[in-house]
C-alpha positions in Angstrom: 12.1 188.1 90.1 15.5 189.6 89.5 18.2 187.0 90.4 17.0 186.1 93.9 15.2 189.3 94.5 11.4 189.7 94.3 10.0 192.8 92.5 7.8 194.5 95.1 6.8 197.5 93.0 7.1 197.5 89.2 7.3 200.2 86.6 7.9 203.2 88.8 8.4 206.1 86.3 11.3 208.4 87.0 11.3 211.5 84.8 10.1 211.3 81.2 12.3 208.3 80.0 13.2 206.1 83.0 11.5 203.2 84.8 12.6 201.7 88.1 11.5 198.4 89.6 11.8 198.2 93.4 13.0 194.9 94.8 13.1 193.3 98.3 16.9 192.7 98.6 20.2 194.1 97.5 21.8 192.7 94.3 25.5 191.8 94.6 27.8 191.3 91.7 29.1 187.7 91.2 32.3 186.9 93.1 35.3 187.1 90.9 37.8 184.3 91.6 41.2 185.2 92.8 44.5 183.3 93.2 43.9 183.3 97.0 40.3 181.9 96.7 41.5 179.2 94.2 44.4 178.1 96.5 42.0 178.1 99.5 39.5 175.9 97.6 42.2 173.3 96.5 42.6 170.5 99.0 46.1 169.6 97.7 47.4 173.2 98.3 46.5 173.5 102.0 50.1 174.1 103.2 50.5 176.8 100.5 47.3 178.3 101.8 48.7 178.4 105.3 51.9 180.0 104.0 49.9 182.7 102.2 47.8 183.3 105.3 51.1 183.7 107.3 52.2 186.7 105.2 49.4 189.3 105.1 50.9 191.4 102.3 51.0 188.4 100.0 47.5 187.3 101.0 46.2 190.8 100.2 48.0 190.9 96.8 46.7 187.4 95.8 43.2 188.4 96.9 43.0 191.1 94.2 40.7 189.9 91.4 42.5 192.3 88.9 46.0 190.8 89.6 47.7 189.7 86.4 50.3 187.0 87.4 51.3 183.4 86.9 51.6 181.4 90.1 53.5 178.1 90.3 51.8 176.4 93.2 53.6 173.6 95.1 51.4 170.8 96.3 51.2 169.6 99.9 53.5 166.7 99.0 56.0 169.2 97.6 56.0 171.1 100.9 56.3 167.9 103.0 59.4 166.9 100.9 61.0 170.4 101.4 60.3 170.3 105.2 61.9 166.9 105.4 64.9 168.0 103.4 65.4 171.1 105.6 64.6 169.2 108.8 61.9 171.8 109.6 58.3 171.5 110.9 55.5 173.3 109.1 55.2 175.5 112.1 58.8 176.5 112.0 58.6 177.4 108.3 55.3 179.3 108.8 56.9 181.2 111.7 59.8 182.4 109.6 58.1 185.3 107.8 61.2 186.5 106.0 62.0 183.1 104.6 58.4 182.4 103.7 58.0 185.8 101.9 61.2 185.1 99.8 60.0 181.6 98.9 56.4 182.7 98.1 57.5 185.6 96.0 59.7 183.3 94.0 56.5 181.4 93.0 54.8 184.4 91.6 55.6 185.9 88.2 54.3 189.1 86.6 54.7 187.3 83.3 51.6 185.4 82.1 52.9 182.1 80.7 51.1 178.9 79.7 52.5 175.4 79.4 52.3 175.8 75.7 55.0 178.6 75.9 57.5 176.0 77.1 60.0 174.7 74.6 63.2 172.6 74.6 65.0 176.0 74.7 65.1 177.1 78.4 63.1 180.2 79.1 64.0 182.4 82.1 60.8 183.9 83.7 61.0 186.9 86.1 59.5 186.4 89.5 58.5 188.9 92.2 61.3 187.7 94.4 64.2 190.2 94.2 66.8 189.5 96.9 70.4 190.5 96.8 72.5 187.6 95.3 69.5 186.2 93.3 68.4 187.2 89.9 64.7 186.5 90.7 64.0 184.2 87.8 63.1 180.6 87.3 63.6 178.5 84.2 60.9 176.9 82.2 61.8 174.1 79.8 59.9 171.3 77.9 61.5 168.0 78.8 59.9 165.3 76.7 56.2 165.7 77.4 56.7 167.3 80.8 57.0 171.0 81.6 59.8 171.7 84.1 60.2 174.8 86.2 63.7 174.6 87.6 63.7 171.1 89.1 59.9 170.9 89.6 57.5 169.2 87.2 54.2 170.9 86.3 51.5 168.4 87.3 48.4 170.5 86.5 48.9 173.3 84.0 47.1 176.4 82.7 44.5 176.7 85.5 42.8 180.0 84.6 41.9 182.2 87.6 39.6 185.0 86.8 40.1 186.9 83.7 43.9 187.6 84.0 45.8 185.0 86.0 47.2 181.5 85.6 48.2 178.8 88.1 50.4 175.8 87.4 50.6 173.1 90.2 54.1 171.8 90.7 55.6 168.8 92.5 58.4 170.6 94.3 58.9 173.9 96.2 61.2 176.3 94.2 64.0 177.6 96.4 65.7 180.7 95.2 69.5 180.5 95.0 
């Protein structure tokens, strides 16, 4: 057997220095996790998953297993609090693609940073959000034993996704200024 495939004909000589084994099924490479697949698999990120699904270009980017980013992922509780503060329903937010795109891109950074990079000195981190009137950065700072990103607290840090990306779950939705 080779993985789940059964060898049906072994040791078929090809040329003077090669041997082939014929199998009864196609071998597929293992699935490489992506930011998108990690968000979809996390029960406390279901509103974030809906938001990503509402913006096809962001869904496509976060589905790339070679993407090298850090994502700060607001939990469902964070989205519920934001919706309440804005007096919006989830459907209203998900239907506003322009606002959703701006907010989602503000949660994605091309800079790989871990919670251990935080210090008491504020560190400005670039994001993919680049609207007129906003500098497209958020601030990371160590506040006692907590890592803060703007006003949000990191509640689950340094979740490695695939070989090149990091996710930090946060307790508030970051809103660009």
